[in-house]
N, C-alpha and C positions, 0 to 999 in steps of 0.2 A: 574433442568432446566439447559441446557447447557449455558456456557458463551461464548460470541462471541466478536470479535473486528472488527470494521469497520474502515478502513483506507481510508482517502479521498485524492484525488489528486488535489493539487492546491487550497486549501482553505485558505483564509486570508493571501495570499502572495502578497506583494507589492500592497495592496489595491484591489486586484482582488478576486472575489467570496467571498465577506465578509459575515460572519455569526456570530452572537452572539451565545454563547454556551447555555445560558439559554433557549432561544426560540427553539433551536435545541433539547435540552433535553426534553422540554415539548412536542414538536411535535412528537418525537419518543415515549414518554410515552403515548400520546393520541392514538397512533396506536397499542398499546398493548405490546411494549417492556418494560421489567422490569429491575430494578436495573441499570438504565441508568447513566453512568458517562462519562463526556467529559474530554479530556486531553488538558490542556492549551487552546490556541486559534487555535490549529491545526485542530479542527473539528473531530479528531479521537474520537471514542466512544467505550466504553466497556459496554456491556449490556447482559441481559439474555433473551432467547427466546426458546420456544419449537420447533421452526422451525430448522431443521438440514441442509437443503439444502442451501448452501452458495449463490448460484445463485439467489434463491428466496429472500433471505434476502437483497442481494445487489440491486436487482430490486426494492424492496419495499422501501429501504432507498433512492435510487435515486429519486423515485417518490415523497417521502415525502419532500426531499430537494428541488426538482423543484417546487412543489406546495407551499411550505412555503417561499422559498427564491428566486426562479426563476433561480437557477443555475443548469446547466447540467454538473455534475462533475463525475469523475471516483470514483468508490467505490470498494475497494478490501476487501474481507471478509476473516477472519481467525478465527479459534476457538482458545480457550486458549491452547489446546493441540498442534495445529499447530505452535503457537508461541514458545511453549516450545521445540518442535522438531527443529525449526529453530535455536534456541540458542544452543541446545545440539549437533546438527550435523554440526556445523560450521566447514568448512574445514581448517581454518587457526589457528595456535597456538597463534597468537598475537591479541590484540584488537586494536592496533594502525593502523589508516588509513584503517580500515575494515568497510564496509557498507553492508547493505542488501537491495536489491531492491525487493519489494513485488509486484508481477504482478497480473493482473486480470485474466489471463489465462496462461496455459502452452504454451510457444512459440514453434514453429516448430524448429526442430533441424537444418534444413538448414538455417533458419533465425539466429539462435544463432551462427552458423559458420560464417555467414556474419559479425555479430557483432565482433566476435573474430578477424577477419581479419583487422579491423580498430582500434583495441586497440593498444596503444603505451605508451611510457614513463614509462614502468615497471608496468603498470596496469595489473591486473589478474582478470578474471571473471570465476566463476564456476556456472553452472546451476543445480538446483535440483527442478524439477517440476515448480511450479509457483514462485520460489525464485531464485534470483541470488546473490551469495556472491561475493562482489567486494573488492579486496585489491588494493588500490591505491599505485602507485610507490612513489609518493611524497605526494600529498594531493588532495582531491576532487576538490578544487577550481582551481587547475592548470591542472586538467585532461580534456581530450577531451571526456571522458566517462561520459557524462551527462545524466540526465533523458530523455531529448529530443532525444538524439542519441539512447538510449536504446529503447525507445518507437517506434522510426521510424524504426530501423533495425528489431526489434522483432514483430512489428505490434500489440502491446499490450499497456495497460495503466500500 
C-alpha cells in the first residue's frame, strides 16, 4: 500500500485553524486511511492508502478536516517517492538558507516569471513542477519572498 504525505497550509499557526492531532488521526482512520501518523502540531500527516490520485486524496482530506474541525485549508499531497525526489534533486549544494515551497499545483511559467521579477536581496528561486527551491540571500525572516507573495504571484497554495 503506497505511503502518502499530506502537508497542510496554515494549521495551528498563531492560534488560527487549530486542530488537535489525535482527533485528526482518528478522523482519518475512520475514513479508511491506514498507518496514520501526525507530525508535531503542524497537522502534516503520513499515511497509507490504496488511492494513488493525489487530487482525490487532497479533496477527501479537505472534506474530513472541514467536517471535523470546520477549517477550509490548503492540502498539498506528495508520495513518499515525491519527497525523496525533492531531496535528491535539490539544485543547491548547500543546506544553509535553503527552503522548499511545496505547491498544490504546477504554476504557469508566466506567473513564475512574474515572481522572479520581484525577488531581491540575493534570493534565488528555481521551479520544478509543483516544487520551488528557494535559496535566501540572507534569511527567510528578512526576505520579501514570503509564502503570501509566492501564493499571490503564482495563484497557488
